[in-house]
C-alpha positions as CSV (number, residue, x, y, z in Angstrom):
1,M,17.4,-18.2,16.9
2,W,17.0,-22.0,17.3
3,S,18.7,-24.3,14.9
4,T,17.3,-27.7,14.2
5,T,20.1,-29.2,16.3
6,T,19.6,-27.1,19.4
7,L,18.2,-29.5,22.0
8,L,18.0,-27.2,24.9
9,R,18.4,-23.5,25.6
10,T,18.2,-22.1,29.1
11,S,18.5,-18.6,30.6
12,A,19.8,-17.8,34.1
13,S,20.3,-14.7,36.2
14,R,23.8,-13.2,35.8
15,S,24.0,-12.9,39.6
16,T,24.8,-16.6,39.8
17,G,28.1,-16.1,38.0
18,S,27.1,-18.5,35.3
19,P,26.6,-17.5,31.7
20,A,23.2,-15.9,30.9
21,Q,22.4,-18.8,28.5
22,S,23.3,-22.4,28.1
23,E,22.8,-24.3,24.9
24,V,23.0,-28.1,24.1
25,H,23.6,-28.9,20.4
26,L,23.4,-32.3,18.6
27,I,26.0,-31.9,15.9
28,P,25.1,-33.7,12.7
29,K,27.6,-36.0,11.0
30,K,30.1,-34.1,8.8
31,R,29.2,-30.7,10.3
32,D,31.6,-28.6,12.3
33,Y,31.0,-27.4,15.9
34,R,32.1,-23.9,14.9
35,E,28.9,-23.6,12.7
36,F,26.9,-23.8,16.0
37,G,28.7,-21.0,17.8
38,F,31.7,-22.9,19.2
39,P,35.0,-20.9,19.2
40,P,37.5,-21.1,16.2
41,H,40.0,-23.3,18.2
42,T,37.4,-26.1,18.7
43,N,38.5,-29.5,17.4
44,P,35.9,-30.3,14.7
45,R,36.4,-34.1,15.2
46,A,35.8,-34.2,19.0
47,A,33.1,-36.5,20.1
48,G,31.7,-34.0,22.6
49,I,32.6,-30.5,23.8
50,F,31.6,-28.3,26.7
51,Y,32.7,-24.7,26.3
52,N,32.2,-21.7,28.5
53,Q,34.0,-18.5,29.4
54,K,34.0,-17.0,32.9
55,D,32.4,-13.8,31.7
56,G,30.8,-15.2,28.6
57,E,27.2,-14.8,27.7
58,T,26.6,-18.4,26.6
59,A,27.8,-21.8,27.7
60,L,27.8,-24.4,24.9
61,L,27.6,-28.2,25.1
62,G,27.9,-30.1,21.8
63,L,27.5,-33.8,21.1
64,R,28.3,-35.5,17.7
65,E,25.2,-37.5,16.8
66,E,27.2,-40.3,15.2
67,H,28.9,-41.1,18.5
68,L,25.9,-41.1,20.9
69,A,24.7,-44.7,20.0
70,E,28.2,-46.2,20.4
71,K,29.3,-44.0,23.4
72,P,26.2,-43.4,25.5
73,W,28.3,-42.1,28.4
74,L,29.4,-39.2,26.2
75,A,26.4,-37.1,27.3
76,V,27.2,-37.8,31.0
77,H,30.8,-36.9,30.4
78,E,30.0,-33.5,28.9
79,M,27.3,-32.8,31.4
80,A,29.8,-33.5,34.2
81,H,32.0,-30.7,32.7
82,A,28.9,-28.4,32.7
83,V,28.1,-29.3,36.3
84,H,31.7,-28.8,37.4
85,F,32.0,-25.3,35.8
86,L,28.4,-24.0,36.1
87,G,26.9,-25.9,39.1
88,L,29.7,-26.0,41.6
89,T,30.9,-23.0,43.6
90,E,34.5,-21.8,43.2
91,R,35.2,-23.2,46.6
92,E,33.9,-26.6,45.7
93,R,35.9,-26.6,42.5
94,K,39.1,-25.7,44.4
95,D,38.5,-28.5,46.9
96,I,38.2,-31.0,44.0
97,D,41.3,-29.5,42.4
98,K,43.2,-29.7,45.6
99,M,42.4,-33.5,45.9
100,L,43.1,-34.4,42.2
101,R,45.9,-32.0,41.2
102,P,48.8,-33.9,42.9
103,V,47.8,-37.0,40.9
104,Y,47.0,-35.5,37.5
105,R,49.4,-32.4,37.7
106,S,47.5,-30.4,35.1
107,Q,44.2,-28.6,35.3
108,V,43.1,-30.0,32.0
109,W,43.6,-33.6,33.3
110,V,41.9,-32.7,36.6
111,D,38.9,-31.6,34.6
112,E,38.9,-34.7,32.5
113,A,39.3,-37.0,35.5
114,F,36.3,-35.4,37.2
115,A,34.2,-36.1,34.1
116,I,35.5,-39.6,33.8
117,Y,34.7,-40.3,37.4
118,A,31.2,-39.1,36.7
119,E,30.9,-41.5,33.8
120,R,31.9,-44.4,36.0
121,T,29.4,-43.3,38.7
122,F,26.6,-43.4,36.2
123,G,27.6,-46.9,34.8
124,A,29.8,-46.2,31.8
C-alpha cells in the first residue's frame, strides 16, 4: 500500500543480496518515522534515516520534510548510506572499512564518514 508520503518504491531480485523492496518516505512535520515502517528504536527526531537489515524484505529511507529546504545535502547523505549498503559489494565495503576504520575506530563512524564524504563530493 502506498502512503501519501512514499516517494519511491522499487523491487529487486533477491539474488542480488539486497532487500526485495526499497522505499523512500518524506516524513511530514510532527509525524514519527515508526508510523512509516521504521523499527521501534528509530529516533523520531532524526533529520534523515536509512534502515535495512541484511535479510530484511524492505530497505527504508526517510527524510523529514521540514529539514530538506535548510539541509539540501540530507538527501545525498542518506542516499550515500543506501549506496554503501545496497549498491556496493561486500568486498568493496570491506575495502572502504579497512581504509577508514583506523581513523574512526567504530563501524558507526565509518558509515557516517562515508556519507559525509559523499555530501562533500556533491557540493554540500
